DSSP file (Angstrom, degrees, kcal/mol; ACC not computed):
  #  RESIDUE AA STRUCTURE BP1 BP2  ACC     N-H-->O    O-->H-N    N-H-->O    O-->H-N    TCO  KAPPA ALPHA  PHI   PSI    X-CA   Y-CA   Z-CA
    1    1 A X              0   0    0      0, 0.0     2,-0.5     0, 0.0     0, 0.0   0.000 360.0 360.0 360.0 137.3  120.3  126.9   97.2
    2    2 A X        -     0   0    0      2,-0.0     2,-0.5     0, 0.0     0, 0.0  -0.900 360.0-141.4-107.7 130.3  117.4  125.0   95.7
    3    3 A X        -     0   0    0     -2,-0.5     2,-0.5     2,-0.0     0, 0.0  -0.781  15.3-162.8 -90.9 131.2  115.0  123.2   97.9
    4    4 A X        -     0   0    0     -2,-0.5     2,-0.1     3,-0.0     3,-0.1  -0.958  19.7-123.9-116.0 128.1  113.8  119.9   96.7
    5    5 A X        -     0   0    0     -2,-0.5     2,-0.1     1,-0.1     3,-0.0  -0.453  33.4-110.2 -68.1 139.0  110.7  118.3   98.1
    6    6 A X        -     0   0    0     -2,-0.1     2,-0.6     1,-0.1    -1,-0.1  -0.377  35.1 -99.6 -68.4 149.2  111.3  114.8   99.5
    7    7 A X    >   -     0   0    0      1,-0.2     3,-1.4     3,-0.1     4,-0.2  -0.592  29.3-151.1 -69.9 114.7  109.8  111.9   97.6
    8    8 A X  G >  S+     0   0    0     -2,-0.6     3,-1.1     1,-0.3     6,-0.2   0.786  91.9  63.8 -61.5 -28.0  106.6  111.1   99.6
    9    9 A X  G 3  S+     0   0    0      1,-0.2    -1,-0.3    56,-0.2    98,-0.1   0.805 101.0  51.4 -65.2 -27.7  106.9  107.4   98.5
   10   10 A X  G <  S+     0   0    0     -3,-1.4    -1,-0.2     4,-0.1    -2,-0.2   0.363  77.0 123.2 -96.4   6.1  110.1  107.0  100.4
   11   11 A X  S X> S-     0   0    0     -3,-1.1     4,-2.3    -4,-0.2     3,-0.5  -0.411  73.3-116.7 -63.8 143.6  109.0  108.4  103.7
   12   12 A X  H 3> S+     0   0    0      1,-0.2     4,-2.4     2,-0.2     5,-0.2   0.850 113.0  52.8 -53.8 -40.2  109.6  105.9  106.5
   13   13 A X  H 3> S+     0   0    0      1,-0.2     4,-2.1     2,-0.2    -1,-0.2   0.893 110.6  47.3 -64.6 -38.9  105.9  105.6  107.4
   14   14 A X  H <> S+     0   0    0     -3,-0.5     4,-2.5    -6,-0.2    -2,-0.2   0.891 111.2  51.0 -68.7 -39.4  105.0  104.8  103.8
   15   15 A X  H  X S+     0   0    0     -4,-2.3     4,-2.7     2,-0.2    -2,-0.2   0.914 111.0  48.7 -63.4 -42.0  107.8  102.3  103.5
   16   16 A X  H  X S+     0   0    0     -4,-2.4     4,-2.2    -5,-0.2    -2,-0.2   0.908 111.6  49.1 -65.0 -41.7  106.6  100.5  106.6
   17   17 A X  H  X S+     0   0    0     -4,-2.1     4,-2.4     2,-0.2    -2,-0.2   0.915 112.1  49.0 -63.5 -42.7  103.0  100.5  105.4
   18   18 A X  H  X S+     0   0    0     -4,-2.5     4,-2.5     2,-0.2    -2,-0.2   0.938 110.7  49.4 -62.1 -47.9  104.1   99.1  102.0
   19   19 A X  H  X S+     0   0    0     -4,-2.7     4,-2.4     1,-0.2    -1,-0.2   0.889 111.5  49.9 -59.5 -39.8  106.2   96.4  103.7
   20   20 A X  H  X S+     0   0    0     -4,-2.2     4,-2.8     2,-0.2     5,-0.3   0.911 109.4  51.5 -64.9 -42.6  103.3   95.4  105.9
   21   21 A X  H  X S+     0   0    0     -4,-2.4     4,-2.3     2,-0.2    -2,-0.2   0.928 111.6  47.0 -59.1 -46.9  101.0   95.2  102.9
   22   22 A X  H  X S+     0   0    0     -4,-2.5     4,-2.4     2,-0.2    -2,-0.2   0.934 114.0  47.4 -61.6 -47.1  103.4   92.9  101.1
   23   23 A X  H  X S+     0   0    0     -4,-2.4     4,-2.1     1,-0.2    -2,-0.2   0.928 114.1  45.4 -63.6 -46.4  103.8   90.7  104.1
   24   24 A X  H  X S+     0   0    0     -4,-2.8     4,-2.1     1,-0.2    -1,-0.2   0.879 113.1  50.7 -66.3 -36.7  100.1   90.4  104.9
   25   25 A X  H  X S+     0   0    0     -4,-2.3     4,-2.5    -5,-0.3     5,-0.2   0.898 108.9  51.3 -68.2 -39.5   99.3   89.7  101.2
   26   26 A X  H  X S+     0   0    0     -4,-2.4     4,-2.6    -5,-0.2    -2,-0.2   0.907 109.1  51.6 -62.2 -41.2  101.9   87.0  101.0
   27   27 A X  H  X S+     0   0    0     -4,-2.1     4,-2.2     2,-0.2    -2,-0.2   0.903 110.5  48.7 -61.8 -40.5  100.4   85.4  104.1
   28   28 A X  H  X S+     0   0    0     -4,-2.1     4,-1.7     2,-0.2    -2,-0.2   0.933 112.6  46.4 -66.1 -45.5   96.9   85.5  102.5
   29   29 A X  H  X S+     0   0    0     -4,-2.5     4,-1.7     1,-0.2    -2,-0.2   0.909 113.6  49.5 -63.6 -41.2   98.1   84.0   99.3
   30   30 A X  H  X S+     0   0    0     -4,-2.6     4,-3.4     1,-0.2     5,-0.3   0.865 106.0  57.0 -65.4 -35.8  100.1   81.3  101.2
   31   31 A X  H  X S+     0   0    0     -4,-2.2     4,-1.7     1,-0.2    -1,-0.2   0.880 105.6  51.1 -63.0 -36.7   97.0   80.5  103.3
   32   32 A X  H  < S+     0   0    0     -4,-1.7     4,-0.4     1,-0.2    -1,-0.2   0.919 117.7  38.7 -64.6 -42.8   95.1   79.8  100.1
   33   33 A X  H  < S+     0   0    0     -4,-1.7     4,-0.4     1,-0.1    -2,-0.2   0.916 125.9  31.4 -74.9 -44.0   97.8   77.4   98.9
   34   34 A X  H  X S+     0   0    0     -4,-3.4     4,-2.3     1,-0.2     6,-0.2   0.618  92.2  86.2 -99.5 -13.1   98.8   75.7  102.1
   35   35 A X  H  X>S+     0   0    0     -4,-1.7     5,-2.6    -5,-0.3     4,-0.6   0.910  92.0  49.5 -56.3 -44.9   95.7   75.5  104.3
   36   36 A X  H >45S+     0   0    0     -4,-0.4     3,-0.5     1,-0.2    -1,-0.2   0.891 112.2  48.4 -63.0 -36.6   94.5   72.3  102.7
   37   37 A X  H 345S+     0   0    0     -4,-0.4    -1,-0.2     1,-0.2    -2,-0.2   0.885 117.1  41.1 -68.9 -38.8   97.9   70.6  103.2
   38   38 A X  H 3<5S-     0   0    0     -4,-2.3    -1,-0.2     2,-0.0    -2,-0.2   0.379 110.1-121.0 -90.5   4.0   98.1   71.7  106.8
   39   39 A X  T <<5 +     0   0    0     -4,-0.6    -3,-0.2    -3,-0.5     2,-0.2   0.860  65.9 143.4  56.2  37.6   94.5   71.0  107.5
   40   40 A X      < -     0   0    0     -5,-2.6     2,-0.4    -6,-0.2    -1,-0.2  -0.558  61.2 -82.2 -99.3 168.3   94.0   74.6  108.5
   41   41 A X        -     0   0    0     -2,-0.2     2,-0.2    -3,-0.1    -1,-0.1  -0.565  44.3-134.7 -73.9 127.0   91.0   76.7  107.8
   42   42 A X        -     0   0    0     -2,-0.4   -10,-0.1     1,-0.1     2,-0.1  -0.505  30.7 -95.3 -77.4 150.0   90.9   78.2  104.3
   43   43 A X        -     0   0    0    -15,-0.2    -1,-0.1    -2,-0.2     2,-0.0  -0.416  45.8-119.5 -62.5 139.4   90.1   81.8  103.9
   44   44 A X     >  -     0   0    0      1,-0.1     4,-2.5    -2,-0.1     5,-0.2  -0.287  20.7-107.6 -76.0 165.2   86.4   82.3  103.1
   45   45 A X  H  > S+     0   0    0     87,-0.3     4,-2.4     1,-0.2     5,-0.2   0.918 121.5  50.5 -56.1 -45.6   85.1   83.9   99.9
   46   46 A X  H  > S+     0   0    0      1,-0.2     4,-2.5     2,-0.2    -1,-0.2   0.901 109.5  49.6 -63.5 -42.0   84.0   86.9  101.9
   47   47 A X  H  > S+     0   0    0      2,-0.2     4,-2.7     1,-0.2    -1,-0.2   0.915 111.0  49.9 -63.8 -42.8   87.4   87.3  103.5
   48   48 A X  H  X S+     0   0    0     -4,-2.5     4,-2.6     2,-0.2    -2,-0.2   0.912 111.7  48.1 -62.8 -42.4   89.2   87.0  100.2
   49   49 A X  H  X S+     0   0    0     -4,-2.4     4,-1.9     2,-0.2    -2,-0.2   0.920 113.8  46.5 -65.2 -43.2   86.9   89.7   98.6
   50   50 A X  H  X S+     0   0    0     -4,-2.5     4,-1.6     2,-0.2    -2,-0.2   0.908 113.6  48.9 -63.9 -41.6   87.4   92.0  101.6
   51   51 A X  H  X S+     0   0    0     -4,-2.7     4,-2.4     1,-0.2    -2,-0.2   0.910 108.7  53.3 -65.6 -41.8   91.1   91.5  101.5
   52   52 A X  H  X S+     0   0    0     -4,-2.6     4,-2.6     1,-0.2    -1,-0.2   0.895 106.1  54.1 -59.4 -40.1   91.3   92.1   97.8
   53   53 A X  H  X S+     0   0    0     -4,-1.9     4,-2.0     1,-0.2    -1,-0.2   0.885 109.2  48.1 -62.1 -38.4   89.5   95.4   98.3
   54   54 A X  H  X S+     0   0    0     -4,-1.6     4,-2.4     2,-0.2    -2,-0.2   0.893 111.0  49.7 -70.3 -39.7   92.1   96.4  100.9
   55   55 A X  H  X S+     0   0    0     -4,-2.4     4,-2.3     1,-0.2    -2,-0.2   0.925 112.3  48.5 -63.4 -42.9   95.0   95.5   98.6
   56   56 A X  H  X S+     0   0    0     -4,-2.6     4,-2.5     2,-0.2    -2,-0.2   0.874 108.9  53.1 -64.9 -36.9   93.4   97.4   95.8
   57   57 A X  H  X S+     0   0    0     -4,-2.0     4,-2.5     2,-0.2    -1,-0.2   0.916 109.3  49.1 -62.8 -42.9   92.9  100.4   98.1
   58   58 A X  H  X S+     0   0    0     -4,-2.4     4,-2.3     1,-0.2    -2,-0.2   0.900 110.6  50.8 -62.3 -40.0   96.6  100.3   98.9
   59   59 A X  H  X S+     0   0    0     -4,-2.3     4,-2.5     2,-0.2    -2,-0.2   0.913 110.3  49.1 -63.3 -42.7   97.4  100.1   95.2
   60   60 A X  H  X S+     0   0    0     -4,-2.5     4,-2.5     2,-0.2    -2,-0.2   0.901 110.8  50.4 -64.2 -41.1   95.2  103.2   94.5
   61   61 A X  H  X S+     0   0    0     -4,-2.5     4,-2.5     2,-0.2    -1,-0.2   0.908 110.9  49.3 -62.4 -41.5   96.9  105.1   97.4
   62   62 A X  H  X S+     0   0    0     -4,-2.3     4,-1.4     2,-0.2    -2,-0.2   0.915 111.0  48.9 -64.6 -43.6  100.3  104.2   96.0
   63   63 A X  H  <>S+     0   0    0     -4,-2.5     5,-3.0     1,-0.2    -2,-0.2   0.907 111.1  51.4 -61.8 -41.3   99.3  105.3   92.5
   64   64 A X  H ><5S+     0   0    0     -4,-2.5     3,-1.8     1,-0.2     5,-0.4   0.925 108.4  50.1 -61.1 -46.3   97.9  108.6   93.9
   65   65 A X  H 3<5S+     0   0    0     -4,-2.5    -1,-0.2     1,-0.3   -56,-0.2   0.770 108.3  54.7 -64.5 -24.8  101.2  109.3   95.8
   66   66 A X  T 3<5S-     0   0    0     -4,-1.4    -1,-0.3    -5,-0.2    -2,-0.2   0.318 126.9 -99.3 -92.3   8.6  103.1  108.7   92.6
   67   67 A X  T < 5S+     0   0    0     -3,-1.8    -3,-0.2    -5,-0.1     3,-0.2   0.656  97.4 106.4  88.8  16.3  101.0  111.3   90.7
   68   68 A X    > < +     0   0    0     -5,-3.0     3,-1.4    -6,-0.2    -4,-0.2  -0.281  30.7 139.6-120.4  45.7   98.5  108.9   89.0
   69   69 A X  T 3   +     0   0    0     -5,-0.4    -5,-0.2     1,-0.3    -1,-0.1   0.757  68.2  52.9 -63.7 -28.4   95.4  109.6   91.1
   70   70 A X  T 3  S+     0   0    0     -3,-0.2    -1,-0.3    -7,-0.1     2,-0.2   0.427  84.4 112.4 -89.1   2.4   92.9  109.6   88.3
   71   71 A X  S <  S-     0   0    0     -3,-1.4     2,-1.7   -11,-0.1     3,-0.2  -0.521  73.6-124.8 -80.3 140.6   94.0  106.3   86.9
   72   72 A X     >  +     0   0    0     -2,-0.2     4,-1.8     1,-0.2     3,-0.3  -0.636  34.9 176.6 -81.4  85.1   91.6  103.3   87.1
   73   73 A X  H  > S+     0   0    0     -2,-1.7     4,-2.4     1,-0.2    -1,-0.2   0.808  74.3  59.1 -64.9 -31.3   94.1  101.1   88.9
   74   74 A X  H  > S+     0   0    0      2,-0.2     4,-2.3     1,-0.2    -1,-0.2   0.913 106.1  48.0 -63.8 -42.1   91.6   98.3   89.2
   75   75 A X  H  > S+     0   0    0     -3,-0.3     4,-2.3     2,-0.2    -2,-0.2   0.891 111.4  50.3 -66.0 -39.4   91.2   98.1   85.4
   76   76 A X  H  X S+     0   0    0     -4,-1.8     4,-2.5     2,-0.2    -2,-0.2   0.910 110.0  50.7 -64.6 -40.9   95.0   98.1   85.0
   77   77 A X  H  X S+     0   0    0     -4,-2.4     4,-2.5     1,-0.2    -2,-0.2   0.910 110.2  49.3 -62.3 -42.0   95.3   95.3   87.5
   78   78 A X  H  X S+     0   0    0     -4,-2.3     4,-2.7     2,-0.2    -1,-0.2   0.904 110.3  51.8 -63.2 -40.7   92.7   93.2   85.7
   79   79 A X  H  X S+     0   0    0     -4,-2.3     4,-2.1     2,-0.2    -2,-0.2   0.924 111.1  46.3 -62.5 -45.3   94.5   93.8   82.4
   80   80 A X  H  X S+     0   0    0     -4,-2.5     4,-2.2     2,-0.2    -2,-0.2   0.919 111.9  52.4 -62.9 -43.1   97.8   92.6   83.9
   81   81 A X  H  X S+     0   0    0     -4,-2.5     4,-1.1     1,-0.2    -2,-0.2   0.944 109.9  47.9 -56.9 -49.6   96.1   89.6   85.4
   82   82 A X  H  < S+     0   0    0     -4,-2.7     3,-0.3     1,-0.2    -1,-0.2   0.867 110.6  51.6 -62.7 -37.2   94.5   88.7   82.0
   83   83 A X  H >< S+     0   0    0     -4,-2.1     3,-1.0     1,-0.2    -1,-0.2   0.876 109.4  50.2 -66.8 -36.5   97.9   89.0   80.3
   84   84 A X  H 3< S+     0   0    0     -4,-2.2     4,-0.3     1,-0.2    -1,-0.2   0.680 110.7  49.9 -75.9 -16.6   99.5   86.7   82.8
   85   85 A X  T 3< S+     0   0    0     -4,-1.1    -1,-0.2    -3,-0.3    -2,-0.2   0.178  75.1 108.9-106.6  17.7   96.8   84.1   82.4
   86   86 A X  S <  S+     0   0    0     -3,-1.0    -1,-0.2     1,-0.2    -2,-0.1   0.916  92.0  27.1 -59.1 -44.4   96.9   83.9   78.6
   87   87 A X  S    S+     0   0    0      1,-0.2     2,-0.4    -4,-0.2    -1,-0.2   0.747 133.5  22.0 -93.2 -25.8   98.5   80.5   78.6
   88   88 A X        -     0   0    0     -4,-0.3     2,-1.2     2,-0.1    -1,-0.2  -1.000  64.2-137.8-144.0 141.6   97.3   79.1   81.9
   89   89 A X        +     0   0    0     -2,-0.4     2,-0.5    -3,-0.1    -4,-0.1  -0.657  52.9 136.6 -98.7  78.0   94.4   79.9   84.1
   90   90 A X     >  +     0   0    0     -2,-1.2     4,-2.2     1,-0.1     3,-0.3  -0.781  25.4 177.7-125.9  86.2   96.2   79.8   87.4
   91   91 A X  H  > S+     0   0    0     -2,-0.5     4,-2.6     1,-0.2     5,-0.1   0.821  81.2  56.6 -62.0 -31.1   95.2   82.7   89.6
   92   92 A X  H  > S+     0   0    0      2,-0.2     4,-2.2     1,-0.2    -1,-0.2   0.924 108.8  46.5 -65.8 -42.4   97.3   81.6   92.6
   93   93 A X  H  > S+     0   0    0     -3,-0.3     4,-2.7     2,-0.2    -2,-0.2   0.908 112.4  50.4 -65.1 -41.6  100.4   81.6   90.4
   94   94 A X  H  X S+     0   0    0     -4,-2.2     4,-3.0     2,-0.2     5,-0.3   0.912 108.4  53.2 -62.2 -42.0   99.5   85.0   89.0
   95   95 A X  H  X S+     0   0    0     -4,-2.6     4,-2.3     1,-0.2    -2,-0.2   0.933 111.8  44.8 -59.4 -46.3   99.0   86.3   92.6
   96   96 A X  H  X S+     0   0    0     -4,-2.2     4,-2.9     2,-0.2     5,-0.2   0.937 114.2  49.1 -62.0 -46.7  102.4   85.1   93.6
   97   97 A X  H  X S+     0   0    0     -4,-2.7     4,-2.2     1,-0.2    -2,-0.2   0.935 114.5  43.6 -61.2 -48.0  104.1   86.5   90.5
   98   98 A X  H  X S+     0   0    0     -4,-3.0     4,-2.4     2,-0.2    -1,-0.2   0.885 114.3  50.9 -66.5 -37.8  102.5   89.9   90.7
   99   99 A X  H  X S+     0   0    0     -4,-2.3     4,-2.6    -5,-0.3    -2,-0.2   0.918 110.3  48.7 -66.2 -43.3  103.2   90.1   94.5
  100  100 A X  H  X S+     0   0    0     -4,-2.9     4,-2.5     1,-0.2    -1,-0.2   0.900 111.1  51.5 -62.5 -39.1  106.8   89.2   94.0
  101  101 A X  H  X S+     0   0    0     -4,-2.2     4,-2.9    -5,-0.2     5,-0.2   0.928 110.5  48.0 -62.3 -44.7  107.0   91.8   91.3
  102  102 A X  H  X S+     0   0    0     -4,-2.4     4,-2.5     1,-0.2    -2,-0.2   0.916 112.4  48.8 -62.5 -43.3  105.5   94.4   93.6
  103  103 A X  H  < S+     0   0    0     -4,-2.6    -1,-0.2     1,-0.2    -2,-0.2   0.914 114.1  46.2 -63.9 -41.9  107.9   93.5   96.4
  104  104 A X  H  < S+     0   0    0     -4,-2.5    -2,-0.2    -5,-0.2    -1,-0.2   0.924 114.3  46.7 -66.2 -45.0  110.9   93.7   94.1
  105  105 A X  H  < S+     0   0    0     -4,-2.9     4,-0.4    -5,-0.2     3,-0.3   0.892  92.7 179.9 -66.2 -39.8  109.9   97.0   92.5
  106  106 A X    ><  -     0   0    0     -4,-2.5     3,-1.2    -5,-0.2     7,-0.2  -0.030  51.1 -47.6  67.1-173.0  109.2   98.6   95.9
  107  107 A X  G >  S+     0   0    0      1,-0.3     3,-1.4     2,-0.1    -1,-0.2   0.752 125.3  75.5 -67.1 -25.1  107.9  102.1   96.5
  108  108 A X  G 3  S+     0   0    0     -3,-0.3    -1,-0.3     1,-0.3    -2,-0.2   0.762  97.8  46.9 -61.2 -23.9  110.5  103.5   94.1
  109  109 A X  G X> S+     0   0    0     -3,-1.2     4,-2.6    -4,-0.4     3,-0.8  -0.247  81.4 169.7-110.6  42.8  108.5  102.3   91.2
  110  110 A X  H <>  +     0   0    0     -3,-1.4     4,-2.5     1,-0.2    -1,-0.2   0.653  67.2  36.6 -22.8 -68.7  105.2  103.7   92.6
  111  111 A X  H 3> S+     0   0    0      2,-0.2     4,-2.1     1,-0.2    -1,-0.2   0.888 119.5  47.9 -68.0 -40.7  102.7  103.3   89.7
  112  112 A X  H <> S+     0   0    0     -3,-0.8     4,-2.0     2,-0.2    -1,-0.2   0.913 113.4  48.9 -65.3 -41.8  104.1  100.1   88.3
  113  113 A X  H  X S+     0   0    0     -4,-2.6     4,-2.5    -7,-0.2    -2,-0.2   0.908 109.2  53.1 -62.6 -42.0  104.1   98.6   91.8
  114  114 A X  H  X S+     0   0    0     -4,-2.5     4,-2.2    -5,-0.3    -2,-0.2   0.894 107.4  51.9 -59.9 -40.6  100.6   99.8   92.3
  115  115 A X  H  X S+     0   0    0     -4,-2.1     4,-1.8     2,-0.2    -1,-0.2   0.899 109.1  49.8 -63.8 -40.8   99.5   98.0   89.1
  116  116 A X  H  X S+     0   0    0     -4,-2.0     4,-1.9     2,-0.2    -2,-0.2   0.912 110.3  50.1 -65.0 -42.3  101.1   94.8   90.3
  117  117 A X  H  X S+     0   0    0     -4,-2.5     4,-2.2     1,-0.2    -2,-0.2   0.892 108.8  52.7 -62.5 -38.1   99.3   95.0   93.7
  118  118 A X  H  X S+     0   0    0     -4,-2.2     4,-2.2     1,-0.2    -1,-0.2   0.866 105.5  54.2 -65.8 -35.1   96.1   95.6   91.8
  119  119 A X  H  X S+     0   0    0     -4,-1.8     4,-2.4     2,-0.2    -1,-0.2   0.883 107.1  51.8 -64.6 -37.8   96.7   92.5   89.8
  120  120 A X  H  X S+     0   0    0     -4,-1.9     4,-2.5     2,-0.2    -2,-0.2   0.930 108.2  51.5 -61.7 -45.0   97.1   90.6   93.0
  121  121 A X  H  X S+     0   0    0     -4,-2.2     4,-1.8     1,-0.2    -2,-0.2   0.905 110.1  48.8 -59.0 -42.1   93.8   92.0   94.2
  122  122 A X  H  X S+     0   0    0     -4,-2.2     4,-2.2     1,-0.2    -1,-0.2   0.920 109.8  51.5 -65.6 -42.5   92.1   90.8   91.0
  123  123 A X  H  X S+     0   0    0     -4,-2.4     4,-2.5     1,-0.2    -2,-0.2   0.896 107.9  53.0 -60.8 -39.6   93.6   87.3   91.3
  124  124 A X  H  X S+     0   0    0     -4,-2.5     4,-2.4     1,-0.2    -1,-0.2   0.882 107.6  51.5 -63.1 -37.3   92.3   87.2   94.9
  125  125 A X  H  X S+     0   0    0     -4,-1.8     4,-2.0     2,-0.2    -2,-0.2   0.899 109.0  50.0 -65.8 -39.6   88.8   88.0   93.6
  126  126 A X  H  X S+     0   0    0     -4,-2.2     4,-1.2     1,-0.2    -2,-0.2   0.930 112.1  47.9 -62.3 -44.8   89.1   85.2   91.0
  127  127 A X  H  X S+     0   0    0     -4,-2.5     4,-1.1     1,-0.2     3,-0.3   0.886 108.5  55.0 -62.8 -38.5   90.1   82.8   93.7
  128  128 A X  H  < S+     0   0    0     -4,-2.4     3,-0.4     1,-0.2    -1,-0.2   0.886 105.6  52.2 -62.1 -38.7   87.2   84.0   95.9
  129  129 A X  H  < S+     0   0    0     -4,-2.0    -1,-0.2     1,-0.2    -2,-0.2   0.781 108.4  51.3 -68.9 -25.8   84.7   83.3   93.1
  130  130 A X  H  < S+     0   0    0     -4,-1.2     2,-0.3    -3,-0.3    -1,-0.2   0.673  98.5  80.9 -84.0 -18.0   86.1   79.7   92.9
  131  131 A X  S  < S-     0   0    0     -4,-1.1     2,-0.2    -3,-0.4     3,-0.0  -0.691  76.0-137.0 -88.2 139.6   85.8   79.2   96.6
  132  132 A X        -     0   0    0     -2,-0.3   -87,-0.3     1,-0.1     2,-0.2  -0.608  40.4 -87.2 -83.7 156.5   82.4   78.2   98.0
  133  133 A X        -     0   0    0     -2,-0.2     2,-0.4   -89,-0.1    -1,-0.1  -0.455  46.6-131.3 -63.5 134.4   81.5   80.0  101.2
  134  134 A X        -     0   0    0     -2,-0.2     2,-0.5   -92,-0.1    -1,-0.1  -0.724  13.3-147.8 -90.9 135.9   82.9   78.0  104.1
  135  135 A X              0   0    0     -2,-0.4     0, 0.0     1,-0.1     0, 0.0  -0.870 360.0 360.0-103.5 134.9   80.6   77.1  107.0
  136  136 A X              0   0    0     -2,-0.5    -1,-0.1     0, 0.0    -2,-0.0   0.414 360.0 360.0-103.4 360.0   82.1   76.9  110.4
């Protein structure tokens, strides 16, 4: 009998963490888009930057679990972002596209999914730079 180690990416705790990351990131991207329409408070520059750092941290953890721990996931995310904005400079659209890709790929495609999450993080940073700090 041969013992096979379970795929760490598919452990229930990792799947739950991934699903939570996708859901919270979708809420953040939607808040950027819909807050002005709903007359709600837009996320501040600082909040977007902090949130982007957390998304990127999740992407790095995912890459590490998939055996790509030494990879500069932030640079890969920036590269994907730049490729997606060749024809149009729409960071919100890129964020949605990369997030949908990550959600579709799921944990089973670890490193590719991590790269997509990192592209979302980069798009959030671009959006943060375009936002002025909001005063309450």
